[in-house]
Structure formats: C-alpha cells, structure tokens
Backbone as CSV, one residue per row, in Angstrom:
resi,resn,N_x,N_y,N_z,CA_x,CA_y,CA_z,C_x,C_y,C_z
1,UNK,-72.737,-33.413,17.985,-71.824,-32.302,17.174,-71.079,-33.006,16.128
2,UNK,-71.021,-32.310,15.121,-70.316,-32.806,13.680,-69.433,-32.246,13.979
3,UNK,-68.107,-32.928,13.431,-66.958,-32.627,13.041,-66.896,-32.464,11.096
4,UNK,-66.127,-31.926,10.929,-65.503,-31.535,9.359,-64.016,-32.019,9.407
5,UNK,-63.611,-32.784,8.411,-62.373,-32.610,8.155,-61.792,-32.432,6.667
6,UNK,-61.134,-32.094,6.445,-60.836,-30.949,4.826,-59.234,-31.730,4.405
7,UNK,-59.438,-32.405,2.884,-57.993,-33.300,2.754,-57.743,-32.547,1.243
8,UNK,-56.528,-31.718,1.571,-56.557,-30.868,0.419,-54.773,-31.374,-0.629
9,UNK,-55.147,-31.771,-1.769,-54.168,-32.409,-2.242,-53.686,-31.890,-3.416
10,UNK,-52.425,-31.687,-4.238,-52.187,-31.323,-5.610,-52.209,-32.696,-6.555
11,UNK,-52.911,-32.198,-7.862,-52.488,-33.224,-8.588,-51.964,-33.094,-10.199
12,UNK,-50.252,-33.072,-10.339,-50.265,-32.591,-11.403,-50.482,-33.597,-12.585
13,UNK,-50.434,-33.443,-14.401,-50.168,-34.422,-15.000,-49.146,-34.100,-15.816
14,UNK,-48.351,-35.297,-15.789,-46.972,-34.961,-16.564,-47.039,-35.999,-17.748
15,UNK,-48.021,-36.714,-18.323,-47.799,-37.143,-19.533,-48.390,-36.255,-20.942
16,UNK,-47.689,-35.252,-20.994,-47.976,-34.124,-22.234,-46.197,-34.652,-22.849
17,UNK,-46.530,-35.178,-23.902,-45.544,-35.747,-25.012,-45.066,-34.930,-25.810
18,UNK,-45.981,-33.608,-25.462,-45.571,-32.706,-26.949,-46.296,-32.102,-27.480
19,UNK,-47.386,-33.107,-27.892,-48.752,-32.716,-28.800,-50.117,-33.216,-27.852
20,UNK,-49.946,-32.767,-26.667,-50.830,-33.109,-25.803,-51.977,-34.110,-26.091
21,UNK,-53.354,-33.642,-25.985,-54.437,-34.577,-26.513,-54.728,-34.569,-27.444
22,UNK,-54.152,-34.310,-28.734,-54.407,-34.300,-29.817,-55.047,-35.197,-30.384
23,UNK,-54.607,-36.685,-30.196,-55.417,-37.938,-30.039,-55.575,-38.603,-28.923
24,UNK,-56.175,-39.359,-28.777,-56.322,-40.344,-27.934,-55.111,-41.216,-27.218
25,UNK,-54.178,-41.742,-28.414,-53.036,-42.359,-28.101,-51.720,-41.662,-28.352
26,UNK,-51.750,-39.934,-28.446,-50.859,-39.219,-28.025,-50.615,-38.774,-26.944
27,UNK,-51.214,-39.157,-25.728,-50.866,-38.774,-24.435,-50.445,-40.010,-23.573
28,UNK,-49.536,-39.583,-22.461,-49.503,-40.531,-21.649,-50.319,-40.343,-20.394
29,UNK,-51.010,-40.902,-19.790,-51.747,-40.809,-18.384,-50.885,-40.869,-17.424
30,UNK,-49.472,-40.655,-17.240,-49.185,-40.472,-15.869,-49.223,-38.988,-15.364
31,UNK,-49.258,-38.946,-14.068,-49.553,-38.129,-12.839,-48.698,-38.027,-11.746
32,UNK,-48.599,-36.982,-11.478,-48.316,-36.998,-9.540,-49.270,-36.419,-8.645
33,UNK,-49.444,-37.076,-7.506,-50.614,-36.777,-6.887,-49.484,-36.557,-5.078
34,UNK,-49.237,-35.413,-5.077,-48.832,-34.917,-3.736,-49.302,-34.332,-2.625
35,UNK,-48.741,-34.171,-1.538,-49.741,-32.962,-0.413,-48.165,-32.491,0.041
36,UNK,-48.462,-31.621,0.965,-46.939,-31.371,1.700,-46.657,-32.019,3.220
37,UNK,-45.258,-32.115,2.694,-45.068,-33.139,3.949,-44.870,-34.842,3.715
38,UNK,-45.282,-35.071,2.554,-45.485,-36.794,1.951,-44.689,-36.598,0.904
39,UNK,-44.209,-38.061,0.283,-43.468,-38.736,-0.816,-44.678,-37.874,-1.814
40,UNK,-43.973,-37.859,-2.783,-44.834,-38.078,-4.344,-45.510,-39.349,-4.568
41,UNK,-46.616,-39.265,-4.536,-46.927,-40.439,-5.350,-47.311,-40.430,-7.322
42,UNK,-46.918,-41.630,-7.556,-46.686,-41.560,-8.985,-47.871,-42.420,-9.427
43,UNK,-48.889,-42.273,-10.520,-50.265,-42.676,-10.635,-49.979,-42.270,-12.239
44,UNK,-51.017,-43.191,-12.935,-51.233,-43.511,-14.576,-52.727,-44.147,-14.307
45,UNK,-53.094,-44.722,-15.233,-54.394,-45.199,-15.667,-53.850,-46.674,-15.705
46,UNK,-55.349,-47.876,-15.003,-54.709,-48.988,-15.145,-54.029,-49.106,-17.068
47,UNK,-53.692,-50.197,-17.183,-52.970,-50.548,-18.144,-54.063,-51.036,-19.360
48,UNK,-54.930,-51.678,-18.986,-56.260,-51.395,-20.078,-56.607,-50.469,-20.267
49,UNK,-56.764,-48.838,-19.916,-57.032,-47.968,-20.407,-55.343,-46.593,-20.659
50,UNK,-54.809,-47.996,-21.350,-53.020,-47.064,-21.884,-52.289,-46.621,-20.833
51,UNK,-52.240,-47.222,-19.489,-51.645,-46.772,-18.534,-50.297,-47.361,-18.272
52,UNK,-49.504,-46.854,-17.180,-48.047,-47.362,-16.916,-48.690,-48.152,-15.780
53,UNK,-48.589,-49.642,-16.179,-48.024,-50.586,-14.996,-47.401,-50.166,-14.161
54,UNK,-46.046,-49.577,-13.669,-45.512,-49.660,-12.730,-45.651,-48.312,-12.027
55,UNK,-46.943,-47.821,-12.108,-47.489,-47.213,-11.536,-48.589,-46.827,-10.807
56,UNK,-48.694,-46.493,-10.008,-50.797,-46.680,-8.816,-51.632,-46.219,-10.308
57,UNK,-52.809,-46.890,-10.114,-53.816,-46.357,-10.919,-54.954,-45.607,-9.869
58,UNK,-55.961,-45.135,-9.982,-57.128,-45.042,-8.986,-57.932,-45.874,-8.427
59,UNK,-58.080,-47.014,-9.072,-58.565,-48.123,-9.111,-57.909,-48.991,-8.083
60,UNK,-56.485,-48.940,-8.285,-55.697,-49.611,-6.706,-55.862,-48.732,-5.741
61,UNK,-55.909,-47.974,-6.208,-55.888,-46.670,-4.796,-57.192,-46.741,-3.936
62,UNK,-58.142,-47.022,-4.630,-59.422,-47.018,-4.104,-58.896,-48.344,-3.105
63,UNK,-58.960,-49.534,-3.664,-58.791,-50.885,-2.907,-58.165,-50.646,-1.593
64,UNK,-57.068,-49.832,-1.712,-55.897,-49.779,-0.891,-56.385,-49.057,0.324
65,UNK,-57.246,-48.156,0.072,-57.946,-46.722,0.898,-58.621,-48.176,1.735
66,UNK,-59.628,-48.561,0.990,-60.676,-49.444,1.641,-59.800,-50.316,2.640
67,UNK,-58.791,-50.911,1.719,-57.785,-52.160,3.034,-57.249,-51.170,4.204
68,UNK,-56.514,-50.447,3.981,-56.023,-49.389,5.254,-57.206,-48.733,6.019
69,UNK,-58.115,-48.204,5.534,-59.245,-47.763,6.614,-59.669,-48.978,7.126
70,UNK,-59.871,-49.891,6.961,-60.447,-51.031,7.498,-59.826,-51.500,8.808
71,UNK,-58.272,-51.373,8.256,-57.198,-51.832,9.221,-57.249,-51.024,10.640
72,UNK,-57.382,-49.844,9.868,-57.141,-48.659,11.031,-58.050,-48.990,11.846
73,UNK,-59.573,-49.110,11.744,-61.076,-49.222,12.329,-60.520,-50.117,13.323
74,UNK,-60.056,-51.476,12.579,-60.034,-52.677,13.209,-59.205,-52.693,14.260
75,UNK,-57.713,-52.063,14.093,-56.821,-51.925,15.199,-57.252,-50.833,15.899
76,UNK,-57.713,-50.235,16.092,-58.690,-49.158,17.191,-59.961,-50.346,18.074
77,UNK,-60.759,-50.776,17.195,-61.739,-51.169,17.826,-60.849,-52.695,18.893
78,UNK,-60.161,-52.851,18.076,-59.418,-54.262,19.161,-58.364,-53.661,20.280
79,UNK,-57.766,-52.581,20.306,-57.387,-51.957,21.453,-58.588,-51.684,22.382
80,UNK,-59.624,-51.149,21.854,-60.564,-50.880,22.995,-61.303,-52.527,23.579
81,UNK,-61.595,-53.215,22.847,-61.835,-54.531,23.537,-60.895,-55.275,24.171
82,UNK,-59.594,-55.017,24.455,-59.115,-55.388,24.823,-57.931,-56.924,24.168
83,UNK,-58.252,-56.714,22.499,-57.385,-58.083,22.077,-55.796,-57.363,21.701
84,UNK,-54.759,-58.005,21.748,-53.870,-57.735,21.336,-53.525,-58.287,19.919
85,UNK,-53.246,-57.584,19.157,-53.167,-57.767,17.419,-51.496,-57.691,17.315
86,UNK,-50.853,-58.931,16.896,-49.457,-58.619,17.008,-49.256,-58.811,15.328
87,UNK,-49.852,-59.049,14.760,-49.627,-58.867,13.397,-51.050,-58.974,12.618
88,UNK,-51.362,-57.916,11.261,-52.538,-57.856,10.453,-51.581,-57.896,9.043
89,UNK,-52.502,-58.337,8.120,-51.960,-58.565,6.274,-53.531,-58.645,6.065
90,UNK,-53.549,-57.801,4.418,-54.708,-58.209,4.046,-54.475,-58.450,2.624
91,UNK,-55.102,-59.170,1.755,-55.148,-59.595,0.530,-56.323,-58.783,0.083
92,UNK,-56.748,-57.864,-0.362,-57.750,-57.013,-0.696,-57.923,-57.097,-2.241
93,UNK,-59.134,-57.402,-2.810,-59.275,-57.234,-3.800,-60.256,-56.557,-4.502
94,UNK,-60.667,-56.110,-5.298,-61.799,-55.023,-6.410,-62.257,-55.630,-7.480
95,UNK,-63.352,-55.504,-7.967,-64.256,-56.141,-9.333,-64.848,-54.644,-9.552
96,UNK,-64.334,-54.474,-10.950,-65.242,-52.996,-11.280,-65.480,-53.803,-13.039
97,UNK,-66.663,-53.194,-13.415,-67.156,-53.880,-14.774,-67.214,-52.374,-15.315
98,UNK,-66.867,-53.048,-16.638,-67.250,-51.900,-17.706,-68.979,-51.768,-18.552
99,UNK,-69.125,-51.144,-18.833,-70.437,-51.074,-19.632,-70.450,-49.928,-20.803
100,UNK,-70.721,-49.868,-21.746,-71.328,-48.744,-22.912,-70.547,-47.217,-22.127
101,UNK,-68.785,-47.271,-22.248,-68.237,-46.683,-22.091,-67.244,-46.283,-20.916
102,UNK,-68.250,-46.879,-20.115,-68.079,-46.085,-18.355,-67.792,-47.826,-17.507
103,UNK,-67.406,-47.359,-16.729,-67.403,-48.296,-15.598,-67.781,-47.710,-14.085
104,UNK,-67.723,-49.392,-12.856,-67.930,-48.256,-11.818,-67.937,-50.052,-10.772
105,UNK,-67.040,-49.806,-9.601,-66.908,-51.099,-8.717,-68.149,-51.524,-8.247
106,UNK,-68.266,-52.688,-8.717,-69.551,-53.690,-8.041,-69.302,-54.267,-6.755
107,UNK,-67.938,-54.682,-6.343,-67.428,-55.441,-5.194,-65.930,-55.151,-4.803
108,UNK,-65.959,-54.747,-3.472,-64.103,-55.151,-2.852,-64.452,-56.366,-1.631
109,UNK,-63.379,-56.992,-1.561,-63.471,-58.394,-0.748,-62.439,-57.776,-0.173
110,UNK,-62.481,-57.827,0.892,-60.804,-57.264,1.875,-60.988,-59.004,2.689
111,UNK,-59.764,-59.120,2.708,-59.322,-60.832,3.300,-57.875,-60.582,4.680
112,UNK,-58.373,-59.502,5.402,-57.534,-59.808,6.422,-56.794,-60.819,7.222
113,UNK,-55.884,-60.790,7.698,-55.374,-61.932,8.190,-54.844,-61.291,9.842
114,UNK,-55.362,-61.802,11.097,-55.097,-61.057,12.083,-54.106,-62.106,12.886
115,UNK,-53.546,-61.681,13.593,-52.550,-62.981,14.612,-52.774,-61.951,16.077
116,UNK,-53.484,-62.937,16.429,-53.252,-62.362,18.294,-52.351,-62.775,19.363
117,UNK,-52.419,-62.333,20.667,-50.969,-62.142,21.340,-51.735,-63.748,22.035
118,UNK,-52.739,-63.608,22.251,-53.440,-65.188,23.525,-54.740,-65.872,22.300
119,UNK,-54.789,-67.278,22.465,-55.527,-67.852,22.015,-57.304,-67.539,21.842
120,UNK,-57.108,-67.428,23.415,-58.745,-66.833,23.977,-59.337,-65.517,23.127
121,UNK,-58.323,-64.928,22.407,-58.815,-63.547,21.864,-59.505,-63.798,20.274
122,UNK,-59.262,-65.226,20.057,-59.190,-65.181,18.440,-60.957,-64.840,18.178
123,UNK,-62.034,-65.331,19.105,-63.407,-65.094,18.816,-63.682,-63.848,18.847
124,UNK,-63.175,-63.274,20.098,-63.584,-61.215,20.091,-62.974,-61.102,18.299
125,UNK,-61.642,-61.496,18.426,-60.912,-60.571,17.300,-61.711,-60.962,16.190
126,UNK,-62.287,-61.955,16.120,-63.013,-62.294,14.361,-64.016,-61.391,14.382
127,UNK,-64.778,-61.149,15.700,-66.127,-60.343,15.720,-66.071,-58.878,15.570
128,UNK,-64.804,-58.422,15.832,-64.547,-57.135,15.339,-64.283,-56.376,14.300
129,UNK,-64.237,-57.284,13.136,-64.611,-56.791,11.671,-65.626,-56.122,12.074
130,UNK,-66.932,-56.386,12.349,-68.159,-56.036,12.046,-68.217,-54.631,12.419
131,UNK,-67.760,-54.498,13.722,-67.519,-53.117,14.398,-66.372,-52.678,13.085
132,UNK,-65.273,-53.136,12.794,-64.890,-51.828,12.487,-64.609,-51.673,10.726
133,UNK,-66.321,-52.374,10.153,-66.454,-52.254,8.930,-67.420,-51.033,8.936
134,UNK,-68.081,-50.613,10.413,-69.290,-49.788,10.666,-68.611,-48.444,10.958
135,UNK,-67.442,-48.240,11.325,-66.945,-47.492,11.371,-65.677,-46.642,10.638
136,UNK,-65.461,-47.536,9.732,-64.486,-47.055,8.327,-65.322,-46.077,7.680
137,UNK,-64.346,-44.628,7.391,-65.043,-43.635,6.705,-65.053,-43.757,4.929
138,UNK,-63.913,-44.885,4.599,-63.969,-44.752,3.412,-65.156,-45.990,2.958
139,UNK,-65.558,-46.912,3.860,-66.859,-47.779,3.540,-67.661,-47.600,3.903
140,UNK,-68.080,-46.190,4.414,-69.123,-45.704,4.442,-69.471,-44.706,3.201
141,UNK,-68.578,-44.157,3.049,-68.454,-43.540,1.933,-68.658,-44.123,0.256
142,UNK,-68.922,-44.931,0.136,-68.721,-45.916,-1.454,-70.066,-46.403,-1.303
143,UNK,-70.598,-46.673,-2.710,-72.136,-47.256,-2.874,-71.749,-48.151,-3.317
144,UNK,-70.800,-49.425,-3.233,-71.145,-50.808,-3.401,-70.872,-51.500,-2.214
145,UNK,-71.006,-52.914,-2.184,-70.693,-53.877,-0.858,-69.059,-53.600,-0.590
146,UNK,-68.556,-54.034,0.623,-67.336,-53.927,0.959,-67.556,-55.623,1.777
147,UNK,-66.890,-56.538,0.980,-67.583,-57.428,2.222,-65.835,-57.949,2.788
148,UNK,-65.406,-58.731,3.746,-64.544,-59.120,4.632,-64.686,-60.810,4.608
149,UNK,-63.609,-61.491,4.553,-63.404,-62.863,4.731,-61.834,-62.961,5.892
150,UNK,-62.566,-62.607,6.968,-61.157,-62.399,8.267,-60.896,-63.365,8.339
151,UNK,-59.552,-63.617,8.823,-58.530,-65.194,9.370,-58.168,-64.439,10.861
152,UNK,-58.546,-65.054,11.938,-57.558,-64.371,13.271,-56.812,-65.759,13.757
153,UNK,-56.039,-65.939,14.083,-55.175,-67.112,14.839,-53.991,-66.309,15.501
154,UNK,-53.883,-67.104,16.647,-52.783,-67.225,17.728,-51.700,-67.787,16.933
155,UNK,-50.090,-66.591,17.740,-49.246,-66.863,17.267,-48.725,-68.489,17.303
C-alpha cells in the first residue's frame, strides 16, 4: 500500500529593483522560501549567475537536501541495527556542468563522518550507508549518482 505525502511551500521574488526584468542585469535574483511555522529561508541564485553569495541558492539546497536525507536515513538504520551513533557530520559537495545555456548535476559526493559508542560497532556502522542510500527519498528522486565516502570511528 503506497502513501502520498504533499509538501506545500511559498516562494516570493523580492529582487525587483523598480525596473522588473527589463534587462538581464536590472533585477536581483533574491527570493524568500517559506512555509507555515518555520523561519523564512533567504535565497538567490549562485553568484556565477548574478546571485547574492550571502543567500542560499537552489544548487546548495539540493546538495544539502541529499546530505540531510542520507543522515536521517542513516540514523534510522543505525537505531534499527543497534549501532549507537554519538556524532554525525558531513562535508558534501556537488558537481554541476553547464553546456549550451543549461546545466545539470552530474554527481553529489557525501562524506559522512560517524562516531559510534563502541569500537565493535564500527564495521556495522560503515555498512549502513548503503542501506541508508537505498531508503533516502531524495537520493531516490534524482537522476545523477550520489556517492558516499564514509568514515566511521569510535570516540
């Protein structure tokens, strides 16, 4: 039996400097992403595309979504396997290529570093990343490779 989940957000462009989109350079790429009960997220485009480097861009949000989804799936798998995770950090990066006026992601690499409570858990902890990848909703939704370079150690 399948379940359907719906996610509703609001997006408002805040970059009209008075002339709208009369030219490519006449407007800012600033926008706000919001939903009920959560702080507004300030966004823009990548600085390469005339964006504000102090705001989140869609490409960063995609890489962040993959990282967070993998972490949440991993923590679930660890709890189910009896692996006590005491710390989890990731240093993800994504690669996007541009050709002929369009772009696409070609890869995202997640580099999670996991600390476990006991040295005997390290081997199992390392193996759980494949299971987490298989159950990550976001990774299952993209059409490019999401690789993992995990590290597990005991505190």
